[in-house]
C-alpha positions in Angstrom: -59.0 32.2 -33.9 -62.8 33.2 -32.9 -65.4 33.9 -35.3 -65.8 37.4 -33.9 -62.0 37.9 -35.0 -62.0 36.3 -38.3 -65.5 38.5 -39.2 -63.7 41.7 -37.9 -60.2 41.2 -40.1 -62.7 40.1 -42.8 -64.4 43.6 -43.0 -61.2 45.5 -42.4 -59.6 43.9 -45.3 -62.4 44.2 -47.3 -62.3 48.2 -46.2 -58.5 48.4 -46.8 -59.1 46.8 -50.2 -61.9 49.1 -51.3 -59.8 52.2 -50.3 -56.7 50.9 -52.2 -58.6 50.5 -55.3 -59.9 53.8 -55.0 -56.5 55.0 -54.6 -55.5 52.7 -57.7 -58.4 54.4 -59.9 -57.5 57.6 -58.8 -54.2 57.7 -60.0 -55.0 55.5 -63.0 -52.9 52.6 -62.0 -53.5 48.7 -63.2 -52.7 46.1 -60.6 -51.8 43.7 -63.1 -49.6 45.9 -65.4 -47.7 46.5 -61.8 -47.3 43.1 -60.8 -46.1 42.1 -64.0 -43.0 44.9 -63.7 -42.5 43.0 -60.0 -42.4 39.9 -61.3 -39.7 41.1 -63.9 -37.7 42.8 -61.0 -38.0 39.6 -58.8 -36.6 37.9 -62.0 -33.7 40.4 -62.2 -32.8 40.1 -58.5 -33.0 36.2 -58.5 -30.3 36.8 -61.4 -28.1 39.1 -59.5 -28.2 36.6 -56.4 -27.3 33.6 -58.8 -24.5 35.7 -60.5 -23.3 36.6 -57.1 -23.5 32.7 -55.7 -21.2 32.0 -59.3 -18.8 34.6 -58.3 -18.4 33.7 -54.4 -18.5 29.6 -54.7 -14.8 29.3 -56.4 -13.5 31.7 -53.4 -15.3 29.8 -50.8 -13.9 26.8 -52.3 -10.4 27.8 -52.5 -10.2 29.4 -49.2 -11.9 25.9 -47.6 -8.9 24.1 -48.6 -6.9 25.9 -46.2 -9.4 27.0 -43.7 -11.4 23.3 -42.9 -8.0 21.5 -42.0 -6.8 24.0 -39.9 -10.0 24.1 -38.0 -10.1 20.5 -38.2 -6.5 19.8 -36.4 -7.5 22.9 -34.1 -10.7 20.9 -33.1 -8.6 17.9 -32.6 -5.9 19.2 -30.6 -8.6 20.9 -28.4 -10.5 17.4 -28.0 -7.3 15.6 -26.9 -6.6 18.6 -23.9 -9.8 17.8 -22.6 
């Protein structure tokens, strides 16, 4: 990246930051509190994802008991034909 491009990007980021800051100020929004709520949301989403994995793993393992041997036999039979 050229120094001119970097300077232009910094100026654009600064202007965007000032505009967003003015917007937040007009609507009396506290960015620290907003990020705190986002952190809680991310924690809840992670919890849902963990619950989904804990639910799915036993079913995946039970299915793998059938699927993997059938796949392996098919693979060996196809390899034998070649």
